[in-house]
Every structure is written in C-alpha cells, then in structure tokens.
C-alpha positions as CSV (number, residue, x, y, z in Angstrom):
1,M,62.8,37.5,69.3
2,D,64.0,41.0,69.7
3,V,64.9,42.9,72.9
4,L,61.5,44.7,73.0
5,Q,59.6,41.4,72.7
6,N,61.8,39.7,75.3
7,R,61.2,42.5,77.8
8,I,57.4,42.4,77.1
9,L,57.4,38.7,78.1
10,T,59.5,39.4,81.2
11,I,57.0,42.1,82.3
12,M,53.9,40.0,81.4
13,R,55.1,37.1,83.6
14,D,54.3,39.4,86.6
15,H,50.8,40.0,85.3
16,A,49.1,36.5,85.3
17,G,45.3,36.6,85.2
18,E,42.9,39.3,84.2
19,T,42.6,40.8,87.7
20,N,46.4,41.4,87.6
21,R,46.4,43.1,84.2
22,I,48.8,46.0,83.3
23,G,47.4,49.0,81.5
24,R,48.6,49.7,78.0
25,E,50.2,53.1,79.0
26,S,51.8,51.6,82.1
27,L,53.3,48.8,80.0
28,R,54.5,51.3,77.4
29,Q,56.1,53.5,80.1
30,E,57.8,50.5,81.8
31,L,59.3,49.4,78.4
32,S,60.5,53.0,77.7
33,D,62.1,53.3,81.1
34,W,63.9,49.9,80.8
35,L,65.1,50.4,77.2
36,G,66.1,54.0,77.8
37,R,64.2,55.3,74.8
38,E,60.6,56.2,74.0
39,V,58.6,53.2,72.9
40,G,55.6,54.2,70.9
41,D,52.2,52.7,71.4
42,R,52.0,51.3,67.9
43,E,55.5,49.8,68.2
44,M,54.5,48.1,71.4
45,R,51.2,46.8,70.0
46,L,53.0,45.4,67.0
47,A,55.5,43.6,69.2
48,I,52.7,42.1,71.2
49,E,50.9,40.9,68.1
50,E,54.1,39.4,66.8
51,L,54.5,37.5,70.1
52,R,50.8,36.4,70.1
53,T,51.2,34.8,66.7
54,N,54.8,33.6,66.6
55,D,55.9,32.8,70.2
56,A,54.7,29.8,72.2
57,E,54.8,31.8,75.5
58,G,53.5,35.0,73.8
59,C,50.4,33.3,72.5
60,M,49.1,33.4,76.1
61,I,49.0,37.2,76.1
62,A,45.4,38.3,76.4
63,S,43.8,41.7,76.8
64,A,40.9,42.9,78.9
65,L,37.9,44.8,77.5
66,R,38.3,47.1,80.5
67,G,41.9,47.8,79.3
68,G,45.2,46.3,79.8
69,Y,47.2,43.1,79.0
70,Y,47.7,40.0,81.1
71,M,49.0,36.4,80.7
72,A,46.2,33.9,80.6
73,E,46.7,31.5,83.5
74,S,45.4,28.4,81.7
75,R,44.2,27.1,78.4
76,D,40.7,27.6,79.7
77,G,41.4,31.3,80.5
78,L,43.0,31.8,77.0
79,D,40.0,30.0,75.4
80,K,37.6,32.4,77.2
81,F,39.6,35.4,75.9
82,L,39.9,34.0,72.3
83,N,36.1,33.2,72.2
84,S,35.4,36.8,73.3
85,E,37.7,38.1,70.5
86,H,36.1,35.8,68.0
87,N,32.6,36.9,68.9
88,R,33.6,40.6,68.7
89,A,35.2,40.0,65.3
90,M,32.1,38.2,64.0
91,S,29.9,41.0,65.3
92,I,31.9,43.6,63.4
93,L,31.8,41.5,60.2
94,I,28.1,41.0,60.4
95,R,27.5,44.8,61.0
96,N,29.9,45.6,58.1
97,S,28.0,43.2,55.8
98,I,24.6,44.7,56.8
99,Q,25.8,48.3,56.3
100,R,27.3,47.5,52.9
101,K,24.0,45.8,51.8
102,R,21.8,48.7,53.0
103,A,24.2,51.3,51.4
104,G,24.0,49.4,48.1
105,L,27.7,48.5,48.2
106,K,29.3,45.3,46.9
107,P,30.2,42.7,49.6
108,T,33.8,42.3,50.4
109,Q,35.7,39.2,49.5
110,I,36.9,38.0,52.9
111,Q,39.9,35.7,52.5
112,P,41.5,35.1,55.9
113,R,45.2,34.3,56.0
114,L,45.8,30.9,57.5
115,F,49.0,30.3,59.4
116,D,50.7,27.0,59.6
117,V,51.2,27.0,63.3
118,P,52.1,23.7,65.0
119,A,49.9,22.8,67.9
120,R,51.4,22.9,71.3
121,R,52.0,19.6,73.1
122,E,50.0,18.9,76.2
123,D,53.2,19.1,78.3
124,E,53.9,22.7,77.0
125,W,50.9,24.1,78.9
C-alpha cells in the first residue's frame, strides 16, 4: 500500500456511515494538504479503486449517490451499497444492449474479469 492509499484509509476511518460521508473534493483537498502536493481527482479515484479491490479494510469504502465517500459500518451496509452498484451496472448494460440492437449494431462480448479474492473470515468483520 502506498502513502496515498494509507492516508485515504486514515481519513476514511473518520467517515463511518453514509450520513458521515466526505465529499470527493473535500477528500482530494485534505489529501493534497497532507501530502504537500496537488492530488488529482483521477489519481485519488484510482487509489480508492485499488483499495476497494485489493485491501481488506479498503473494500469497505462505499460511495453515496448524493456524492461522497464513507466507510460502510457493517457487512449489511456494504451489501446495501454493493447491491445498489450492481443494479446500476445492470441497468446500464441493459440500456446499452437495447441501444445497440435498435441502432443495428452488433452486441458486445462481455467477458468480466474475475478476481481470485479470498473471502474474509467472520472474525475480520
């Protein structure tokens, strides 16, 4: 884990629960101030995605539709966020498929990347 990711986790620990979310720009500014250099929005979002997929604590980072990031307070809270993300992704894929069909375009070959991620033990929650 790099310095940026470590700092993101430190900040996110103070933002547990959706009602305590931190706005994207506020998070980016706090990271920039702490690191003493400008942290770009894309750099920050990539670091968050890396944490979500590769770090046991970082996988609890969620985002609110109303904007901002927060740490899910429980597996149920994370499950609610992930179900919302899944539904949003499926809606986009369905719309994409319909648009392609109506425009006479070939369907895409969707081949999701599967990650070999070990499940968390019950005592890790």
